[in-house]
C-alpha positions as CSV (number, residue, x, y, z in Angstrom):
1,M,58.3,147.3,91.6
2,L,60.6,145.1,89.3
3,W,63.6,145.6,91.7
4,L,61.5,144.7,94.8
5,A,61.0,141.5,93.1
6,A,64.7,141.1,92.3
7,L,65.6,142.1,95.6
8,G,63.1,139.3,97.2
9,L,64.7,136.7,95.0
10,L,68.3,137.6,95.7
11,A,67.4,137.3,99.7
12,G,66.0,134.1,98.9
13,W,69.0,132.6,97.3
14,S,71.1,134.2,100.0
15,L,69.0,132.7,102.7
16,T,69.2,129.1,100.9
17,W,73.1,129.2,100.4
18,A,73.4,130.3,104.1
19,L,71.2,127.1,105.4
20,D,72.9,124.9,102.9
21,S,76.4,126.2,103.8
22,P,77.5,122.9,105.5
23,L,76.9,120.9,102.2
24,R,77.8,123.8,99.8
25,P,79.7,122.3,96.7
26,F,83.4,124.0,96.7
27,L,84.2,126.7,94.2
28,A,87.6,125.5,94.2
29,E,90.2,124.2,91.6
30,R,88.4,121.2,89.8
31,D,90.2,121.0,86.4
32,H,92.4,118.1,87.7
33,I,89.6,115.8,89.3
34,R,87.6,116.9,86.2
35,A,90.5,115.1,83.9
36,A,91.1,112.1,86.3
37,A,87.4,111.2,87.3
38,V,86.4,108.0,85.6
39,H,83.1,105.9,85.7
40,V,84.1,101.9,86.3
41,G,82.2,99.1,85.2
42,G,81.4,95.5,84.2
43,V,79.5,92.2,84.5
44,A,80.3,90.0,87.6
45,C,78.5,86.6,87.7
46,G,75.7,87.7,85.4
47,R,74.9,90.7,87.1
48,V,76.1,94.6,86.2
49,S,78.5,96.2,88.7
50,E,79.6,99.7,88.3
51,G,81.0,102.6,90.3
52,D,83.6,105.5,90.1
53,G,87.5,105.9,90.3
54,F,90.2,108.3,89.4
55,A,93.5,108.1,88.0
56,V,96.4,108.2,90.3
57,E,99.4,107.6,87.9
58,P,99.2,108.0,83.9
59,G,97.3,105.0,83.0
60,L,96.4,103.6,86.4
61,V,93.0,104.1,87.9
62,V,91.5,103.1,91.4
63,T,88.3,101.9,92.6
64,N,86.7,100.0,95.4
65,A,87.3,96.3,95.1
66,H,83.8,95.6,95.3
67,V,83.3,97.5,92.1
68,V,85.5,95.0,89.9
69,A,84.8,91.9,92.3
70,G,84.5,88.8,89.6
71,V,84.2,91.4,86.6
72,E,85.9,89.8,83.4
73,E,86.1,92.8,81.3
74,I,86.5,95.9,83.1
75,R,85.4,99.2,81.3
76,V,86.9,102.4,82.3
77,T,84.8,105.8,80.7
78,T,85.6,109.4,81.1
79,P,82.9,111.8,81.6
80,D,83.0,113.1,78.1
81,G,82.4,109.3,77.0
82,N,85.5,107.8,75.9
83,S,86.2,104.5,77.1
84,A,88.5,101.5,77.1
85,L,88.9,98.3,78.5
86,G,91.3,98.0,81.6
87,S,93.2,95.3,83.6
88,L,93.2,94.7,86.7
89,V,96.5,95.1,88.6
90,G,95.7,95.7,92.2
91,F,93.1,94.1,94.6
92,D,92.8,94.3,98.5
93,P,89.2,93.0,99.6
94,A,90.2,94.1,103.3
95,R,90.9,97.8,102.3
96,D,88.0,97.6,99.5
97,I,90.5,99.1,96.9
98,A,91.5,98.1,93.5
99,A,93.8,99.5,90.6
100,I,93.4,98.8,87.1
101,A,95.7,99.5,84.2
102,V,94.0,101.7,81.5
103,P,97.0,102.2,79.1
104,D,94.6,103.0,76.2
105,L,92.9,105.7,77.7
106,D,94.1,109.2,78.2
107,V,93.1,110.1,81.7
108,P,95.9,112.3,83.6
109,P,96.3,111.8,87.4
110,V,95.2,113.9,90.2
111,A,97.3,114.8,93.0
112,L,96.9,113.0,96.4
113,A,96.7,115.4,99.2
114,P,100.1,116.2,101.4
115,S,97.9,115.8,104.7
116,V,95.0,114.1,105.6
117,A,91.6,115.3,106.3
118,A,90.1,116.1,109.6
119,A,86.6,116.6,111.4
120,G,85.3,119.7,109.9
121,D,87.1,119.8,106.8
122,E,84.9,120.3,103.7
123,G,85.0,119.4,99.8
124,D,83.5,117.8,96.9
125,V,82.8,114.0,96.0
126,A,84.0,113.7,92.3
127,A,81.1,111.4,91.1
128,V,80.6,110.3,87.5
129,D,77.1,109.6,86.4
130,S,76.9,107.1,83.3
131,D,74.1,109.4,81.8
132,M,74.7,113.0,83.3
133,G,78.6,112.9,83.3
134,L,80.6,114.4,86.3
135,E,78.9,115.8,89.3
136,F,80.3,117.5,92.1
137,I,78.4,116.6,95.4
138,P,79.5,118.5,98.8
139,F,80.8,116.6,101.7
140,E,82.0,117.5,105.5
141,V,84.3,115.2,107.5
142,S,82.1,114.3,110.7
143,R,85.1,112.4,112.2
144,R,88.2,110.2,111.4
145,I,87.3,106.5,112.2
146,W,88.9,102.8,112.4
147,V,86.5,100.5,110.4
148,R,86.8,96.9,112.1
149,G,85.4,94.2,111.0
150,R,85.2,92.2,107.6
151,D,86.2,92.4,104.1
152,I,84.2,92.5,101.3
153,Y,83.6,88.6,101.1
154,G,82.6,88.8,104.9
155,E,85.9,87.2,106.2
156,Q,87.5,88.8,109.3
157,A,90.0,91.6,108.2
158,D,92.6,94.4,109.8
159,D,91.4,97.6,111.0
160,R,91.4,100.3,108.3
161,Q,91.4,104.1,108.6
162,A,88.3,105.9,106.9
163,L,86.3,108.9,107.0
164,A,82.8,109.5,108.4
165,I,81.3,112.0,106.3
166,R,78.0,114.0,106.1
167,S,76.9,113.9,101.9
168,H,74.3,112.9,99.8
169,L,75.6,109.7,98.2
170,A,74.2,106.9,96.1
171,P,75.5,103.3,96.1
172,G,76.7,103.9,92.2
173,D,79.1,106.7,94.0
174,S,81.5,103.9,95.3
175,G,85.0,104.7,94.1
176,A,84.6,108.3,93.8
177,A,87.3,110.5,94.9
178,L,86.9,113.1,98.0
179,V,88.7,116.1,97.0
180,N,89.6,119.1,98.7
181,A,89.6,123.0,98.1
182,D,93.0,122.6,95.8
183,G,91.4,119.7,94.1
184,D,93.5,117.2,95.7
185,V,92.5,113.6,97.0
186,W,91.6,113.1,100.4
187,A,89.8,109.9,100.6
188,M,87.6,107.6,98.4
189,A,84.0,106.9,99.0
190,F,83.4,103.1,99.7
191,A,79.8,103.2,101.4
192,V,76.5,104.8,102.5
193,E,74.8,103.9,106.0
194,G,71.6,101.9,105.2
195,G,68.6,104.4,105.4
196,R,70.7,107.3,105.9
197,R,72.0,108.6,102.3
198,A,73.4,111.6,104.3
199,Q,75.6,109.5,106.1
200,G,78.5,108.3,104.2
201,Y,82.1,106.3,104.6
202,A,85.4,107.0,102.6
203,L,88.7,105.2,102.7
204,D,91.3,107.5,104.2
205,L,94.5,109.0,101.9
206,V,97.0,107.1,104.1
207,E,95.1,103.6,103.2
208,I,95.4,104.6,99.6
209,L,99.1,105.6,99.7
210,D,99.6,102.0,101.5
211,F,97.7,100.4,98.7
212,L,99.8,101.8,96.0
213,D,103.0,101.1,97.7
214,E,102.2,97.5,98.2
215,T,100.9,96.9,94.3
216,D,103.4,95.5,92.1
217,R,101.2,96.5,89.1
218,L,101.2,93.1,87.5
219,P,98.1,91.7,85.8
220,L,95.7,89.6,88.1
221,P,92.9,87.2,86.9
222,A,89.3,88.5,87.6
223,Q,88.5,87.9,91.2
224,P,85.8,85.9,92.9
225,C,82.3,87.5,92.9
226,R,80.7,89.0,96.1
227,T,77.8,86.6,97.2
C-alpha cells in the first residue's frame, strides 16, 4: 500500500507542476546571476529605502533610481552577507535607473542578453531578500510596451521601453534582474501594479544599454529625495 501512497503523492506533484507551468522557476544556468545579484539600501530623508541590483561591470552595480534617490550612504550587500558602501556614478530619473561604483566589493558582472525579450518568453527574477538571501521568482513576458508619462519625481519624461510581466513581485524587488534560460539579463524590475502583485513591469534591455553608454562613471552627489 505504500507504493500506492507514493504514486498518489507523485501524481499530486505532477498536477501542481502542470498547473504552475507558466510561472514555474527556470532550472537553468544561474551561477552568474547568483554572484552578480545584490541588495541595495540606505536612508533617504529619514526613511529607509531599499531594493535590489546587479553588477554589469566589475565594481559597477545598477539599480532603480528611486531606490537610491536621496540616499547619502548607499550600502550594497551580497546574498552571502558581504557588504560595502558604494558611490553614485549614474542617475536617470526618467528611465528610473542608477549606477553605483562599489570597488571594495567583489561582485562579478552578469552578462546582458544578446537580444531583447518577446511576449511569451519566460525566466526568473533574481531578487535578494535581506533576510532570506537570493530568491528566484518566475516570470513570463506579457508584452513589450512603451511607458509614457512622468519620471520618479513626477516631472514629464520621455517614453521608455519596458516589459509587462506576469510574476509575483513585491515593492522591495525593485532593481532586480530578469534573467533568461542562459542566465543573461533581459530587463530590470521597477514596479508592480497597485493591488495586483501578479502584474509587474521591468525596464527593457535596450534602455539599460543606452543608460550605460551615456554614463561617464564620475561620482555624483546624493540626488533629491522623492516626495
